[in-house]
Structures are given as C-alpha cells and as structure tokens.
C-alpha positions in Angstrom: -26.4 2.0 14.0 -27.3 -0.9 11.8 -24.2 -0.3 9.6 -22.1 -0.2 12.7 -23.4 -3.5 14.0 -22.7 -5.1 10.6 -19.2 -3.6 10.3 -16.7 -6.6 10.1 -14.1 -4.5 12.0 -16.5 -3.9 14.8 -17.2 -7.6 15.2 -13.5 -8.4 14.8 -12.5 -5.9 17.5 -15.1 -7.3 19.9 -14.0 -10.9 19.3 -10.3 -9.9 19.7 -10.8 -7.9 22.9 -10.0 -4.5 21.3 -11.9 -1.5 22.6 -12.7 -0.1 19.2 -12.4 -0.9 15.5 -9.6 1.7 15.2 -7.2 -0.9 16.4 -7.2 -2.3 12.9 -6.3 1.0 11.4 -3.1 1.1 13.5 -2.3 -2.6 13.0 -2.4 -2.2 9.2 -0.1 0.9 9.3 2.4 -0.5 11.7 2.7 -3.8 9.9 3.0 -2.1 6.5 5.6 0.4 7.6 7.3 -1.8 10.3 6.9 0.9 13.0 7.0 -1.1 16.2 9.7 -3.0 17.9 10.4 -4.1 21.5 11.4 -1.5 24.0 10.2 1.6 22.2 9.1 4.8 23.9 5.8 6.0 22.6 3.3 8.8 23.3 -0.3 8.1 22.2 -2.2 11.4 21.9 -6.0 11.1 21.8 -5.8 7.6 23.2 -9.3 6.9 24.6 -10.9 4.5 24.6 -7.5 2.8 24.3 -7.5 0.4 21.3 -4.3 1.9 19.9 -2.6 1.6 23.3 -3.7 -2.0 23.5 -2.0 -2.7 20.1 1.1 -0.8 21.3 1.3 -2.7 24.6 1.1 -6.0 22.8 3.9 -5.2 20.5 6.5 -3.3 22.4 6.5 -5.6 25.4 7.3 -4.9 29.1 10.6 -3.2 28.2 8.7 -0.5 26.3 7.3 2.7 27.6 3.8 3.8 26.5 2.2 7.1 27.6 -1.4 7.5 26.6 -3.0 11.0 26.8 -6.7 12.0 26.5 -9.3 14.4 27.9 -11.6 11.6 28.5 -11.3 8.8 31.0 -9.7 5.6 29.9 -9.8 2.2 31.6 -6.3 0.9 32.6 -4.2 -1.1 30.2 -1.3 -3.1 31.6 2.0 -1.5 30.6 0.4 1.8 29.7 0.7 5.0 31.7 -2.4 7.1 31.3 -2.6 10.8 31.7 -6.0 12.4 31.6 -6.0 16.0 30.5 -5.4 18.5 27.6 -1.9 18.1 26.3 -2.0 21.7 25.2 -1.9 22.7 28.9 1.5 23.2 30.5 0.6 21.2 33.5 -0.3 18.2 31.3 2.8 18.6 29.3 4.8 18.5 32.5 3.1 15.3 33.5 4.0 13.7 30.1 7.6 14.8 30.4 7.8 13.5 33.9 6.4 10.1 32.7 9.1 10.2 29.9 11.7 10.6 32.6 13.9 12.7 30.3 13.7 10.2 27.4 12.8 11.2 23.9 10.2 9.3 21.9 10.7 6.7 19.2 7.1 7.3 18.1 4.4 9.9 18.6 0.9 8.9 17.6 -2.1 11.3 17.2 -5.6 10.1 16.6 -7.0 13.4 17.9 -10.3 14.6 16.7 -12.3 17.7 17.8 -15.8 17.6 19.1 -17.6 17.9 15.8 -20.1 20.7 15.2 -21.5 19.5 11.9 -20.1 22.7 10.2 -17.6 21.3 7.8 -15.2 24.2 7.5 -15.1 24.8 11.2 -14.6 21.1 12.0 -11.8 20.9 9.4 -10.0 23.9 10.9 -10.3 22.6 14.4 -9.0 19.2 13.3 -6.0 20.6 11.5 -5.2 22.8 14.5 -4.9 19.6 16.5 -2.6 18.1 13.8 -0.4 21.2 14.1 -0.2 20.8 17.9 0.7 17.1 17.5 3.4 18.1 15.0 4.7 20.7 17.4 4.8 18.1 20.2 6.7 15.7 18.0 9.2 18.4 17.1 10.1 18.8 20.7 10.0 15.2 21.9 11.1 12.9 19.0 14.5 11.2 18.8 16.7 11.8 15.8 15.2 8.8 13.9 11.8 9.1 15.4 8.4 8.8 13.7 5.1 10.8 13.9 1.8 9.2 12.8 -1.0 11.8 12.7 -4.6 11.6 11.6 -5.7 14.5 9.3 -8.9 15.2 7.4 -8.6 16.2 3.8 -10.1 19.6 2.9 -9.3 23.2 3.5 -5.7 23.8 4.6 -4.8 20.1 4.4 -2.1 20.8 1.8 -0.7 23.5 4.0 -0.3 21.0 6.9 1.1 18.4 4.5 3.7 21.0 3.5 4.6 21.5 7.2 5.1 17.8 7.6 7.4 17.7 4.6 9.4 20.5 6.0 9.9 18.6 9.2 10.7 15.1 8.1 12.9 13.4 5.5 10.1 11.1 4.5 6.3 11.8 4.6 3.8 9.0 3.5 0.1 9.0 3.3 -1.9 6.0 4.5 -5.6 5.2 4.2 -6.1 1.9 6.0 -8.8 -0.5 5.0 -10.6 0.0 8.4 -11.1 3.6 7.5 -14.7 4.0 6.4 -15.1 4.9 2.7 -17.1 8.0 3.4 -14.5 9.4 5.8 -12.0 12.0 4.6 -9.5 11.0 7.2 -5.9 10.3 6.1 -3.0 9.2 8.2 0.3 11.0 7.6 3.5 9.3 8.5 6.6 11.4 9.1 9.9 9.5 9.4 13.3 10.9 10.4 13.0 14.4 11.7 15.0 17.0 9.8 17.5 18.2 12.3 17.2 21.8 12.9 13.7 22.1 11.5 12.5 25.3 13.2 15.3 24.6 15.7 13.3 22.0 17.6 15.0 18.8 16.7 18.6 19.9 17.6 18.4 18.3 21.0 17.1 15.0 19.6 20.7 14.1 18.5 21.1 12.5 21.9 19.9 8.9 22.1 
C-alpha cells in the first residue's frame, strides 16, 4: 500500500483525473505507435474502471465510436458506450455488434486479466486464454488495416500465443510501457494489419 501511494503514476493519474495509473500505459503506447486518430471505431475489452476509455474518448473526439466492455460496473464516460457482461457470451457479443451498428473496428484493445488465484501456472493459463479470446474477437471484427493491442503475461505458452499473433498480423510488436511495474511480467502485444484470410476470419474485413 505504501508503494502504491508513493507511485508517481498513481499521483499523476489522480491529478489528471484518470481513474487508474493504467492510463499512462496506454498513452505511451498510442503516442509511440500513433494508434489514435479522430473518428475511430474502438472496442475496449476489460475496460473497468475506465482509464483507457477516458484516454480514447479524449483523443478520438465526438465523431469516434468507443464501446467499453467489462464484467464489473463502470461509471459513465462521455462519448463511451458501456456494456456490462462477459464478452465470451453470445448475448454480450450481440450487444457489442448492435452497438457497432454493422461497422468494423479500427482498433481492439484488451487489458483483460483473470481473477488471480496465486497459483502461477494456473493464472498464466487463464490469462493467455483471455488473450486468445481477444485475438479471436479481433479476427472477426477488425477492418483490413485494423490493430489489436492485447496484454499478455510472459511465461508458459506465451511464445505459442505470440506465434498466433504473428500468423494473424503482418506486423507484431512488443511493448513494455514505463508505467508497467518492474516486477510485473505483463507485456503488451501490438498486431497491425490483419492478414487477410488468416483462419478465414478477416475476409469480410475488406469492406470499409
């Protein structure tokens, strides 16, 4: 708790009105890789408490479309449509697709994390399962030149997931933002430009 209070990103987030220090992880990545522009359509998986959605709303403007999804409640953010539920469930997926209104995404973000048990191998497996689900969602919903940013934890099966990313995108980059704690094994993988026809899922993304 003491380390959390002293954390400069915690203080900066509080002073800037962001809901968590995670905002600065996203800010560093989107600025480095120039991911955001006005008018984008974005799905933010694992959005609560909402700091990533705050950053997105600031940068895509009122012409953009941001859909945030999480099992937990999230206080409203202007310009963000929030869907509470498990995106693995058909009913929640239908709500996301309804909110998209037939459009495909410019960007899919996943900051999903499982409820940790303290058993390293089990937590790693559950985390990578969520990564795989986020990748599958992106395969079905990204535009031809869309982008996926997904949080993964290094460990067992990490290389296997990285290989899946490389099969699915022309470019895959690894990012460890400064706001990630040194002791954390988290890594953000950035997939750019879906490979058309990868597992047959991106074929329909040729349409704008």
